[in-house]
N, CA, C and O atoms as a GROMACS GRO file, in nm:
protein
  324
    1MET      N    1   9.273   2.556   9.913
    1MET     CA    2   9.223   2.624   9.836
    1MET      C    3   9.112   2.540   9.763
    1MET      O    4   9.114   2.417   9.765
    2SER      N    5   9.010   2.620   9.695
    2SER     CA    6   8.906   2.606   9.643
    2SER      C    7   8.833   2.676   9.554
    2SER      O    8   8.780   2.774   9.606
    3TYR      N    9   8.805   2.657   9.412
    3TYR     CA   10   8.706   2.795   9.319
    3TYR      C   11   8.654   2.830   9.387
    3TYR      O   12   8.635   2.750   9.478
    4THR      N   13   8.590   2.963   9.404
    4THR     CA   14   8.476   3.033   9.428
    4THR      C   15   8.379   3.024   9.330
    4THR      O   16   8.407   2.982   9.217
    5PRO      N   17   8.244   3.066   9.368
    5PRO     CA   18   8.132   3.090   9.287
    5PRO      C   19   8.159   3.202   9.185
    5PRO      O   20   8.109   3.198   9.072
    6GLN      N   21   8.213   3.271   9.213
    6GLN     CA   22   8.273   3.373   9.118
    6GLN      C   23   8.373   3.320   8.999
    6GLN      O   24   8.367   3.331   8.877
    7ASN      N   25   8.464   3.259   9.085
    7ASN     CA   26   8.574   3.153   8.957
    7ASN      C   27   8.481   3.084   8.878
    7ASN      O   28   8.490   3.115   8.760
    8ILE      N   29   8.400   3.006   8.902
    8ILE     CA   30   8.308   2.887   8.858
    8ILE      C   31   8.221   2.962   8.742
    8ILE      O   32   8.185   2.909   8.636
    9ALA      N   33   8.194   3.101   8.785
    9ALA     CA   34   8.105   3.214   8.687
    9ALA      C   35   8.199   3.248   8.599
    9ALA      O   36   8.151   3.233   8.486
   10GLU      N   37   8.277   3.276   8.595
   10GLU     CA   38   8.409   3.330   8.540
   10GLU      C   39   8.460   3.235   8.462
   10GLU      O   40   8.496   3.275   8.352
   11LEU      N   41   8.472   3.143   8.480
   11LEU     CA   42   8.530   2.994   8.374
   11LEU      C   43   8.390   2.923   8.278
   11LEU      O   44   8.396   2.879   8.163
   12ASN      N   45   8.284   2.930   8.359
   12ASN     CA   46   8.184   2.911   8.270
   12ASN      C   47   8.173   3.016   8.143
   12ASN      O   48   8.147   2.977   8.029
   13VAL      N   49   8.200   3.170   8.182
   13VAL     CA   50   8.160   3.274   8.047
   13VAL      C   51   8.299   3.260   7.935
   13VAL      O   52   8.284   3.300   7.819
   14LEU      N   53   8.429   3.201   7.980
   14LEU     CA   54   8.558   3.174   7.926
   14LEU      C   55   8.536   3.057   7.822
   14LEU      O   56   8.595   3.068   7.715
   15MET      N   57   8.431   2.911   7.853
   15MET     CA   58   8.380   2.823   7.781
   15MET      C   59   8.297   2.881   7.696
   15MET      O   60   8.296   2.833   7.583
   16LEU      N   61   8.196   3.012   7.728
   16LEU     CA   62   8.097   3.049   7.614
   16LEU      C   63   8.162   3.081   7.505
   16LEU      O   64   8.092   3.096   7.404
   17PHE      N   65   8.320   3.102   7.491
   17PHE     CA   66   8.397   3.111   7.382
   17PHE      C   67   8.444   2.990   7.324
   17PHE      O   68   8.549   2.935   7.356
   18LYS      N   69   8.336   2.936   7.208
   18LYS     CA   70   8.388   2.789   7.170
   18LYS      C   71   8.516   2.765   7.124
   18LYS      O   72   8.578   2.660   7.142
   19SER      N   73   8.562   2.874   7.056
   19SER     CA   74   8.724   2.853   6.982
   19SER      C   75   8.805   2.961   7.085
   19SER      O   76   8.789   3.083   7.074
   20PRO      N   77   8.867   2.919   7.158
   20PRO     CA   78   8.988   3.018   7.242
   20PRO      C   79   9.031   3.083   7.143
   20PRO      O   80   9.094   3.170   7.202
   21SER      N   81   9.047   3.114   6.989
   21SER     CA   82   9.150   3.142   6.915
   21SER      C   83   9.105   3.317   6.956
   21SER      O   84   9.201   3.384   6.918
   22GLY      N   85   9.021   3.389   7.004
   22GLY     CA   86   8.994   3.550   6.953
   22GLY      C   87   8.907   3.548   6.886
   22GLY      O   88   8.801   3.589   6.934
   23LEU      N   89   8.909   3.500   6.749
   23LEU     CA   90   8.819   3.508   6.649
   23LEU      C   91   8.654   3.535   6.668
   23LEU      O   92   8.603   3.627   6.603
   24GLU      N   93   8.594   3.474   6.735
   24GLU     CA   94   8.456   3.446   6.756
   24GLU      C   95   8.446   3.520   6.938
   24GLU      O   96   8.511   3.497   7.039
   25GLY      N   97   8.324   3.620   6.905
   25GLY     CA   98   8.287   3.699   7.026
   25GLY      C   99   8.135   3.618   7.057
   25GLY      O  100   8.063   3.539   6.995
   26VAL      N  101   8.130   3.709   7.230
   26VAL     CA  102   7.989   3.679   7.268
   26VAL      C  103   7.964   3.783   7.292
   26VAL      O  104   8.041   3.879   7.288
   27LYS      N  105   7.787   3.780   7.341
   27LYS     CA  106   7.750   3.900   7.408
   27LYS      C  107   7.676   3.857   7.503
   27LYS      O  108   7.575   3.793   7.473
   28ILE      N  109   7.713   3.887   7.660
   28ILE     CA  110   7.610   3.864   7.769
   28ILE      C  111   7.514   3.982   7.808
   28ILE      O  112   7.530   4.090   7.864
   29HIS      N  113   7.390   3.904   7.744
   29HIS     CA  114   7.277   4.016   7.748
   29HIS      C  115   7.236   4.075   7.908
   29HIS      O  116   7.294   4.033   8.008
   30LYS      N  117   7.161   4.147   7.910
   30LYS     CA  118   7.115   4.256   8.049
   30LYS      C  119   7.019   4.130   8.104
   30LYS      O  120   7.009   4.117   8.226
   31THR      N  121   6.950   4.039   8.018
   31THR     CA  122   6.878   3.917   8.092
   31THR      C  123   6.902   3.826   8.134
   31THR      O  124   6.829   3.743   8.188
   32ALA      N  125   7.062   3.826   8.108
   32ALA     CA  126   7.168   3.692   8.168
   32ALA      C  127   7.139   3.690   8.356
   32ALA      O  128   7.117   3.786   8.431
   33GLU      N  129   7.146   3.598   8.375
   33GLU     CA  130   7.176   3.576   8.516
   33GLU      C  131   7.280   3.691   8.604
   33GLU      O  132   7.381   3.745   8.558
   34ALA      N  133   7.220   3.711   8.750
   34ALA     CA  134   7.347   3.828   8.779
   34ALA      C  135   7.482   3.754   8.819
   34ALA      O  136   7.578   3.817   8.864
   35ALA      N  137   7.484   3.607   8.799
   35ALA     CA  138   7.599   3.611   8.829
   35ALA      C  139   7.683   3.579   8.705
   35ALA      O  140   7.804   3.561   8.715
   36VAL      N  141   7.619   3.572   8.589
   36VAL     CA  142   7.700   3.568   8.451
   36VAL      C  143   7.726   3.758   8.419
   36VAL      O  144   7.831   3.798   8.368
   37ILE      N  145   7.638   3.833   8.449
   37ILE     CA  146   7.690   3.951   8.452
   37ILE      C  147   7.801   3.962   8.485
   37ILE      O  148   7.897   3.990   8.412
   38SER      N  149   7.800   3.935   8.627
   38SER     CA  150   7.880   3.991   8.728
   38SER      C  151   8.034   3.941   8.675
   38SER      O  152   8.132   4.014   8.662
   39ALA      N  153   8.027   3.799   8.650
   39ALA     CA  154   8.161   3.727   8.577
   39ALA      C  155   8.194   3.789   8.452
   39ALA      O  156   8.302   3.751   8.406
   40ALA      N  157   8.139   3.865   8.391
   40ALA     CA  158   8.223   3.928   8.224
   40ALA      C  159   8.247   4.029   8.287
   40ALA      O  160   8.368   4.049   8.275
   41ARG      N  161   8.186   4.130   8.367
   41ARG     CA  162   8.238   4.279   8.428
   41ARG      C  163   8.386   4.205   8.466
   41ARG      O  164   8.490   4.238   8.409
   42HIS      N  165   8.378   4.109   8.561
   42HIS     CA  166   8.503   4.122   8.637
   42HIS      C  167   8.632   4.074   8.541
   42HIS      O  168   8.744   4.122   8.524
   43LEU      N  169   8.556   3.943   8.478
   43LEU     CA  170   8.693   3.950   8.348
   43LEU      C  171   8.706   4.019   8.272
   43LEU      O  172   8.801   3.987   8.200
   44TYR      N  173   8.638   4.144   8.230
   44TYR     CA  174   8.640   4.272   8.127
   44TYR      C  175   8.767   4.343   8.239
   44TYR      O  176   8.886   4.341   8.207
   45GLU      N  177   8.727   4.392   8.343
   45GLU     CA  178   8.760   4.416   8.427
   45GLU      C  179   8.923   4.420   8.487
   45GLU      O  180   8.982   4.510   8.548
   46GLY      N  181   8.980   4.253   8.432
   46GLY     CA  182   9.067   4.179   8.481
   46GLY      C  183   9.155   4.192   8.286
   46GLY      O  184   9.255   4.128   8.253
   47GLY      N  185   9.105   4.255   8.226
   47GLY     CA  186   9.199   4.251   8.118
   47GLY      C  187   9.191   4.107   8.030
   47GLY      O  188   9.293   4.067   7.974
   48PHE      N  189   9.051   4.025   8.022
   48PHE     CA  190   9.050   3.930   8.006
   48PHE      C  191   8.977   3.960   7.869
   48PHE      O  192   9.018   3.897   7.772
   49LEU      N  193   8.911   4.017   7.857
   49LEU     CA  194   8.735   4.050   7.753
   49LEU      C  195   8.775   4.205   7.744
   49LEU      O  196   8.811   4.287   7.828
   50THR      N  197   8.744   4.211   7.550
   50THR     CA  198   8.725   4.346   7.554
   50THR      C  199   8.587   4.427   7.596
   50THR      O  200   8.589   4.544   7.633
   51GLN      N  201   8.488   4.361   7.586
   51GLN     CA  202   8.385   4.459   7.631
   51GLN      C  203   8.329   4.426   7.754
   51GLN      O  204   8.332   4.310   7.796
   52VAL      N  205   8.261   4.553   7.841
   52VAL     CA  206   8.199   4.456   7.974
   52VAL      C  207   8.119   4.394   7.961
   52VAL      O  208   8.046   4.381   8.060
   53ASP      N  209   8.088   4.334   7.858
   53ASP     CA  210   7.936   4.262   7.793
   53ASP      C  211   7.978   4.116   7.708
   53ASP      O  212   7.901   4.049   7.638
   54GLY      N  213   8.120   4.089   7.737
   54GLY     CA  214   8.143   4.023   7.681
   54GLY      C  215   8.210   4.079   7.553
   54GLY      O  216   8.284   4.174   7.578
   55GLY      N  217   8.204   4.048   7.441
   55GLY     CA  218   8.320   4.105   7.316
   55GLY      C  219   8.402   4.019   7.310
   55GLY      O  220   8.363   3.907   7.343
   56TYR      N  221   8.490   4.028   7.285
   56TYR     CA  222   8.626   3.938   7.213
   56TYR      C  223   8.714   3.912   7.362
   56TYR      O  224   8.717   3.978   7.466
   57LEU      N  225   8.794   3.763   7.314
   57LEU     CA  226   8.902   3.757   7.410
   57LEU      C  227   9.005   3.828   7.381
   57LEU      O  228   9.033   3.838   7.261
   58THR      N  229   9.090   3.897   7.480
   58THR     CA  230   9.222   3.953   7.476
   58THR      C  231   9.314   3.839   7.453
   58THR      O  232   9.288   3.720   7.440
   59PRO      N  233   9.437   3.908   7.451
   59PRO     CA  234   9.567   3.787   7.438
   59PRO      C  235   9.540   3.733   7.586
   59PRO      O  236   9.519   3.613   7.606
   60LEU      N  237   9.543   3.816   7.674
   60LEU     CA  238   9.492   3.689   7.798
   60LEU      C  239   9.399   3.608   7.845
   60LEU      O  240   9.411   3.512   7.920
   61GLY      N  241   9.296   3.659   7.790
   61GLY     CA  242   9.175   3.639   7.800
   61GLY      C  243   9.189   3.543   7.674
   61GLY      O  244   9.099   3.468   7.713
   62ILE      N  245   9.227   3.489   7.565
   62ILE     CA  246   9.281   3.363   7.486
   62ILE      C  247   9.373   3.239   7.605
   62ILE      O  248   9.353   3.120   7.629
   63GLN      N  249   9.448   3.312   7.642
   63GLN     CA  250   9.530   3.228   7.707
   63GLN      C  251   9.445   3.161   7.820
   63GLN      O  252   9.477   3.043   7.836
   64ALA      N  253   9.340   3.208   7.906
   64ALA     CA  254   9.296   3.181   8.012
   64ALA      C  255   9.171   3.069   7.914
   64ALA      O  256   9.174   2.948   7.933
   65ALA      N  257   9.105   3.110   7.848
   65ALA     CA  258   8.998   3.060   7.782
   65ALA      C  259   9.069   2.886   7.756
   65ALA      O  260   9.020   2.783   7.803
   66GLU      N  261   9.222   2.896   7.650
   66GLU     CA  262   9.211   2.776   7.618
   66GLU      C  263   9.284   2.664   7.750
   66GLU      O  264   9.300   2.543   7.732
   67HIS      N  265   9.320   2.739   7.879
   67HIS     CA  266   9.340   2.658   7.991
   67HIS      C  267   9.228   2.612   8.036
   67HIS      O  268   9.217   2.501   8.089
   68ALA      N  269   9.131   2.696   8.018
   68ALA     CA  270   8.939   2.664   8.089
   68ALA      C  271   8.898   2.525   7.978
   68ALA      O  272   8.828   2.429   8.010
   69HIS      N  273   8.957   2.545   7.855
   69HIS     CA  274   8.875   2.441   7.799
   69HIS      C  275   8.952   2.302   7.801
   69HIS      O  276   8.910   2.191   7.767
   70SER      N  277   9.127   2.355   7.870
   70SER     CA  278   9.186   2.226   7.832
   70SER      C  279   9.170   2.171   7.940
   70SER      O  280   9.206   2.053   7.936
   71LEU      N  281   9.106   2.226   8.098
   71LEU     CA  282   9.092   2.173   8.204
   71LEU      C  283   8.943   2.090   8.186
   71LEU      O  284   8.932   1.977   8.234
   72TYR      N  285   8.845   2.148   8.122
   72TYR     CA  286   8.708   2.078   8.095
   72TYR      C  287   8.746   1.962   8.017
   72TYR      O  288   8.673   1.868   8.048
   73ASP      N  289   8.840   1.926   7.920
   73ASP     CA  290   8.850   1.839   7.886
   73ASP      C  291   8.936   1.713   7.940
   73ASP      O  292   8.924   1.592   7.918
   74MET      N  293   9.025   1.785   8.018
   74MET     CA  294   9.062   1.663   8.097
   74MET      C  295   8.966   1.607   8.224
   74MET      O  296   8.955   1.485   8.239
   75LEU      N  297   8.896   1.699   8.312
   75LEU     CA  298   8.826   1.674   8.384
   75LEU      C  299   8.736   1.573   8.310
   75LEU      O  300   8.712   1.466   8.366
   76ASN      N  301   8.682   1.602   8.181
   76ASN     CA  302   8.569   1.539   8.176
   76ASN      C  303   8.602   1.378   8.046
   76ASN      O  304   8.522   1.325   7.969
   77SER      N  305   8.697   1.357   8.063
   77SER     CA  306   8.776   1.242   7.927
   77SER      C  307   8.721   1.105   8.022
   77SER      O  308   8.662   1.013   7.965
   78GLY      N  309   8.743   1.102   8.144
   78GLY     CA  310   8.686   0.961   8.186
   78GLY      C  311   8.813   0.918   8.256
   78GLY      O  312   8.795   0.812   8.318
   79GLY      N  313   8.966   0.976   8.269
   79GLY     CA  314   9.053   0.938   8.264
   79GLY      C  315   9.127   0.867   8.155
   79GLY      O  316   9.230   0.804   8.180
   80ASN      N  317   9.086   0.875   8.060
   80ASN     CA  318   9.156   0.813   7.939
   80ASN      C  319   9.266   0.834   7.904
   80ASN      O  320   9.298   0.760   7.811
   81GLU      N  321   9.348   0.909   7.938
   81GLU     CA  322   9.415   1.010   7.829
   81GLU      C  323   9.556   0.951   7.979
   81GLU      O  324   9.671   0.994   7.975
   0.00000   0.00000   0.00000
């Protein structure tokens, strides 16, 4: 099993939320790459985001963003943990 390009784009959108607390929103502009726009739309349709073009994280989105940030930190720790 591997991540699809769509999954990677969705993880990247979740990483745009600097703090996965749900207090900070993002706006995906219509001039963004098609993969980013598609990822935001898919996350919205899945109940992770409040707006089709970003908005805020829902409770499910907060949980997903926390996991995305944790995975990023683990992968980029250089094995120091």
